[in-house]
C-alpha positions as CSV (number, residue, x, y, z in Angstrom):
1,X,-45.1,68.5,134.3
2,X,-46.3,65.3,132.5
3,X,-45.4,61.8,133.6
4,X,-43.5,61.2,130.4
5,X,-41.3,64.3,130.9
6,X,-40.6,63.2,134.5
7,X,-39.6,59.7,133.2
8,X,-37.3,61.3,130.6
9,X,-35.6,63.4,133.2
10,X,-35.0,60.4,135.5
11,X,-31.6,58.6,135.1
12,X,-31.8,55.0,133.8
13,X,-30.8,53.5,137.2
14,X,-33.9,55.1,138.8
15,X,-36.3,53.6,136.3
16,X,-34.5,50.2,136.6
17,X,-35.2,50.4,140.4
18,X,-38.8,50.9,139.6
19,X,-38.6,47.9,137.2
20,X,-37.3,45.7,140.1
21,X,-40.1,46.8,142.4
22,X,-42.7,46.2,139.7
23,X,-41.3,42.8,138.9
24,X,-41.6,41.7,142.5
25,X,-45.2,42.9,142.5
26,X,-46.2,41.2,139.3
27,X,-44.5,38.0,140.3
28,X,-46.7,37.9,143.4
29,X,-49.8,38.7,141.4
30,X,-49.2,36.2,138.6
31,X,-48.2,33.3,140.9
32,X,-51.4,34.1,142.9
33,X,-53.4,33.8,139.7
34,X,-51.7,30.5,138.8
35,X,-52.4,29.1,142.3
36,X,-56.1,30.1,141.9
37,X,-56.6,28.6,138.5
38,X,-54.0,25.8,138.0
39,X,-53.4,27.1,134.5
40,X,-50.1,26.3,133.0
41,X,-50.5,29.3,130.7
42,X,-50.7,31.6,133.7
43,X,-47.7,29.7,135.2
44,X,-45.7,30.5,132.1
45,X,-46.6,34.1,132.4
46,X,-45.4,34.1,136.0
47,X,-42.1,32.4,135.1
48,X,-41.4,35.2,132.6
49,X,-41.8,37.8,135.3
50,X,-39.0,36.1,137.3
51,X,-36.8,36.7,134.2
52,X,-37.9,40.3,134.3
53,X,-36.7,40.6,137.9
54,X,-33.3,39.0,137.1
55,X,-32.9,41.1,134.0
56,X,-33.8,44.4,135.7
57,X,-31.3,43.7,138.6
58,X,-28.5,42.8,136.1
59,X,-29.4,45.9,134.0
60,X,-29.1,48.1,137.1
61,X,-25.7,46.7,137.8
62,X,-24.5,47.3,134.3
63,X,-25.9,50.8,134.1
64,X,-24.0,51.6,137.3
65,X,-20.8,50.3,135.8
66,X,-21.4,52.2,132.5
67,X,-21.7,55.4,134.4
68,X,-18.2,55.2,135.8
69,X,-15.8,57.8,134.5
70,X,-12.9,56.9,132.2
71,X,-9.8,55.6,134.0
72,X,-6.3,54.4,133.1
73,X,-7.5,50.9,132.1
74,X,-10.6,52.2,130.3
75,X,-9.7,55.5,128.7
76,X,-12.8,55.5,126.5
77,X,-15.1,54.9,129.5
78,X,-17.3,51.9,130.5
79,X,-20.3,52.6,128.3
80,X,-20.3,49.1,126.6
81,X,-21.3,47.5,129.9
82,X,-24.9,48.2,128.9
83,X,-24.6,45.7,126.0
84,X,-23.8,42.9,128.4
85,X,-27.1,43.7,130.2
86,X,-29.1,43.3,127.0
87,X,-27.3,40.1,126.1
88,X,-27.8,38.6,129.6
89,X,-31.5,39.5,129.5
90,X,-31.8,37.8,126.1
91,X,-30.2,34.6,127.4
92,X,-32.5,34.7,130.5
93,X,-35.5,35.0,128.2
94,X,-34.4,31.9,126.2
95,X,-33.9,29.9,129.4
96,X,-37.4,30.9,130.6
97,X,-38.8,29.9,127.2
98,X,-37.2,26.4,127.5
99,X,-38.7,26.0,131.0
100,X,-42.2,27.0,129.7
101,X,-42.0,24.6,126.8
102,X,-41.1,21.7,129.1
103,X,-44.0,22.5,131.5
104,X,-46.5,23.0,128.6
105,X,-45.6,19.7,126.9
106,X,-46.1,17.8,130.2
107,X,-49.5,19.5,130.7
108,X,-50.4,18.8,127.0
109,X,-49.9,15.1,127.7
110,X,-52.0,15.2,130.8
111,X,-54.6,18.1,130.7
112,X,-56.1,19.3,133.9
113,X,-59.3,21.3,134.7
114,X,-59.1,25.0,135.4
115,X,-60.6,26.7,138.5
116,X,-61.6,30.2,139.7
117,X,-60.7,31.7,136.3
118,X,-62.6,35.0,136.9
119,X,-60.4,36.2,139.8
120,X,-57.3,34.7,138.3
121,X,-57.6,36.4,135.0
122,X,-58.4,39.8,136.6
123,X,-55.3,39.5,138.7
124,X,-53.2,38.7,135.6
125,X,-54.8,41.6,133.7
126,X,-53.9,44.0,136.5
127,X,-50.3,42.9,136.4
128,X,-50.1,43.3,132.6
129,X,-51.5,46.9,132.9
130,X,-48.8,47.7,135.5
131,X,-46.0,46.3,133.3
132,X,-47.4,48.1,130.2
133,X,-47.3,51.5,131.9
134,X,-43.8,51.1,133.2
135,X,-42.5,49.7,129.8
136,X,-43.9,52.8,128.0
137,X,-42.2,55.2,130.4
138,X,-38.9,53.3,130.2
139,X,-38.9,53.4,126.4
140,X,-39.4,57.2,126.4
141,X,-36.4,57.5,128.8
142,X,-34.3,55.0,126.8
143,X,-34.6,57.2,123.7
144,X,-33.6,60.3,125.7
145,X,-30.6,58.7,127.4
146,X,-29.7,56.3,124.5
147,X,-29.5,53.5,127.1
148,X,-29.3,50.0,125.7
149,X,-29.8,48.4,129.1
150,X,-33.0,50.4,129.7
151,X,-34.3,49.7,126.2
152,X,-33.6,46.0,126.6
153,X,-35.5,45.8,129.9
154,X,-38.4,47.9,128.5
155,X,-38.7,45.7,125.4
156,X,-38.8,42.7,127.6
157,X,-41.6,44.2,129.6
158,X,-43.5,44.9,126.3
159,X,-43.0,41.2,125.4
160,X,-44.3,40.3,128.9
161,X,-47.4,42.4,128.3
162,X,-48.3,40.8,125.0
163,X,-47.6,37.4,126.6
164,X,-50.1,38.2,129.4
165,X,-52.7,39.3,126.8
166,X,-52.3,36.1,124.8
167,X,-52.4,34.0,127.9
168,X,-55.5,35.7,129.2
169,X,-57.3,35.3,125.9
170,X,-56.2,31.6,125.5
171,X,-57.1,30.5,129.0
172,X,-60.5,32.3,128.8
173,X,-61.1,30.5,125.4
174,X,-60.1,27.1,127.0
175,X,-62.6,27.6,129.8
176,X,-65.4,28.7,127.5
177,X,-64.9,25.8,125.0
178,X,-63.8,23.2,127.6
179,X,-60.9,22.4,125.3
180,X,-58.3,21.9,128.0
181,X,-55.5,21.3,125.5
182,X,-55.8,25.0,124.6
183,X,-54.1,26.0,127.9
184,X,-50.8,24.3,127.2
185,X,-50.9,25.3,123.5
186,X,-51.1,28.9,124.7
187,X,-48.1,28.4,126.9
188,X,-46.2,26.9,124.0
189,X,-47.0,29.9,121.8
190,X,-45.9,32.2,124.6
191,X,-42.6,30.3,124.8
192,X,-42.0,30.7,121.1
193,X,-42.8,34.4,121.2
194,X,-40.4,35.2,124.1
195,X,-37.7,33.0,122.6
196,X,-37.9,35.2,119.4
197,X,-37.5,38.3,121.6
198,X,-34.5,36.8,123.4
199,X,-32.7,36.0,120.2
200,X,-33.3,39.6,119.1
201,X,-31.8,41.1,122.3
202,X,-28.7,38.8,122.1
203,X,-28.2,39.8,118.4
204,X,-28.6,43.5,119.2
205,X,-26.2,43.2,122.1
206,X,-23.6,41.5,119.9
207,X,-24.0,44.2,117.2
208,X,-23.2,46.9,119.8
209,X,-20.1,45.1,121.1
210,X,-18.8,44.9,117.5
211,X,-18.6,48.8,117.2
212,X,-21.6,49.2,114.8
213,X,-21.6,52.5,112.9
214,X,-23.9,55.3,113.8
215,X,-27.6,55.4,112.7
216,X,-28.3,56.8,109.2
217,X,-30.2,59.7,110.5
218,X,-27.3,60.7,112.8
219,X,-24.9,60.4,109.9
220,X,-27.1,62.8,107.9
221,X,-26.7,65.3,110.8
222,X,-23.0,64.9,110.8
223,X,-22.7,65.4,107.0
224,X,-25.0,68.5,107.2
225,X,-22.8,70.0,109.9
226,X,-19.6,69.4,108.0
227,X,-21.1,71.0,104.9
228,X,-21.1,74.3,106.8
229,X,-17.3,74.3,107.0
230,X,-16.4,72.8,103.5
231,X,-14.7,75.2,101.1
232,X,-12.6,74.8,98.0
233,X,-9.6,74.8,100.3
234,X,-11.1,72.7,103.1
235,X,-12.4,69.1,102.8
236,X,-13.1,66.1,105.0
237,X,-12.5,62.4,104.3
238,X,-11.9,59.0,105.9
239,X,-14.9,59.5,108.2
240,X,-15.6,56.6,110.5
241,X,-18.1,56.3,113.3
242,X,-19.0,53.8,116.1
243,X,-21.4,53.5,119.0
244,X,-20.4,52.6,122.6
245,X,-23.4,52.5,124.9
246,X,-24.6,56.1,125.4
247,X,-21.5,57.5,123.7
248,X,-21.0,58.1,119.9
249,X,-17.7,58.6,118.3
250,X,-16.6,60.0,114.9
251,X,-13.1,60.2,113.5
252,X,-12.0,61.9,110.3
253,X,-9.4,63.8,108.4
254,X,-9.6,67.5,107.7
255,X,-7.5,68.8,104.8
256,X,-6.6,72.5,104.5
257,X,-3.9,74.7,102.9
258,X,-0.3,73.7,103.8
259,X,0.6,77.4,104.3
260,X,-1.9,77.9,107.2
261,X,-0.4,78.4,110.7
262,X,-0.9,75.7,113.2
263,X,-2.9,78.0,115.4
264,X,-5.3,78.9,112.6
265,X,-5.8,75.2,111.6
266,X,-6.3,74.2,115.3
267,X,-8.9,76.9,115.8
268,X,-10.9,75.8,112.8
269,X,-10.7,72.1,114.0
270,X,-12.0,73.2,117.4
271,X,-14.9,74.9,115.8
272,X,-15.8,71.8,113.7
273,X,-15.6,69.5,116.7
274,X,-17.7,71.8,118.8
275,X,-20.3,72.1,116.1
276,X,-20.5,68.3,115.7
277,X,-20.8,67.6,119.4
278,X,-23.5,70.3,119.7
279,X,-25.5,68.8,116.8
280,X,-25.3,65.2,118.0
281,X,-25.8,64.7,121.8
282,X,-23.2,62.3,123.3
283,X,-20.9,62.6,120.3
284,X,-17.1,62.7,120.7
285,X,-15.3,64.0,117.6
286,X,-11.7,63.4,116.8
287,X,-10.2,65.2,113.7
288,X,-6.7,64.8,112.3
289,X,-5.3,67.8,110.4
290,X,-3.6,67.2,107.0
291,X,-2.4,69.5,104.2
292,X,-4.6,69.6,101.1
293,X,-2.0,67.7,99.0
294,X,-1.5,64.9,101.5
295,X,-3.6,61.7,101.5
296,X,-3.8,58.9,104.1
297,X,-4.0,55.4,102.8
298,X,-5.5,52.9,105.1
299,X,-5.9,50.1,102.6
300,X,-2.2,49.5,101.9
301,X,-1.2,45.9,102.4
302,X,1.4,46.9,104.9
303,X,-1.3,48.4,107.1
304,X,-3.2,45.1,107.2
305,X,-0.3,43.1,108.6
């Protein structure tokens, strides 16, 4: 069994525990690299790893809440808790970016020489490799489980990897050219990059909380499944969808002859719902039965009051 298949089988909370352990390890490595070299660029990289730790811990909490079953106060479950995780991590990234910018500007005004770069850069590269491997595994699992929290943490780790690569290249160039101002410039570039990623995560989180429709490819599967049941006496309309964490929901009307018995109509509805839920993992289908000559009007002014 490959490492990828193992990661895909693991629940999101297990991988988030790995993320917390890796964050602790990389924080130690990166701060060690900073202490060796005195590079503000490496310091900015270490500060982002602290955000990784806070984000992973909060994501683990939200995933645990999202896994709770539906109850009287939350009849549709707790799946949206994962969106809070992604939003929180985005805000943490922006706070880290502000701290990095402040430190970098101070160093730009008063450049300092760099020391023991060889060992420091090797340590930083090792931590980047560890983060990169974990991020790749987490992205595979996030696609399998449709976990927003896991995806948010994984994308943050990917950002951290690119940050480390940029810092290593910039600090090495500063040492080679003796242009000490390059070190804080690299840190500023890092801050701008992670700020962009933070804004992206917050935006994606807000989109999820606003009941965004299902992805176009999923909608295609739904329409293809419904086509199997359509007939000159059976049709579907008023189809609406939404996402809620790992869950997907679809509501629609199914029109059929008025002279059908309730039992026959209910049996067909059950077949359609089962086909939809089999075709789209995590989908919950809700179908309202209507006679063929009856239309529902949701756009009437009285319905908007």
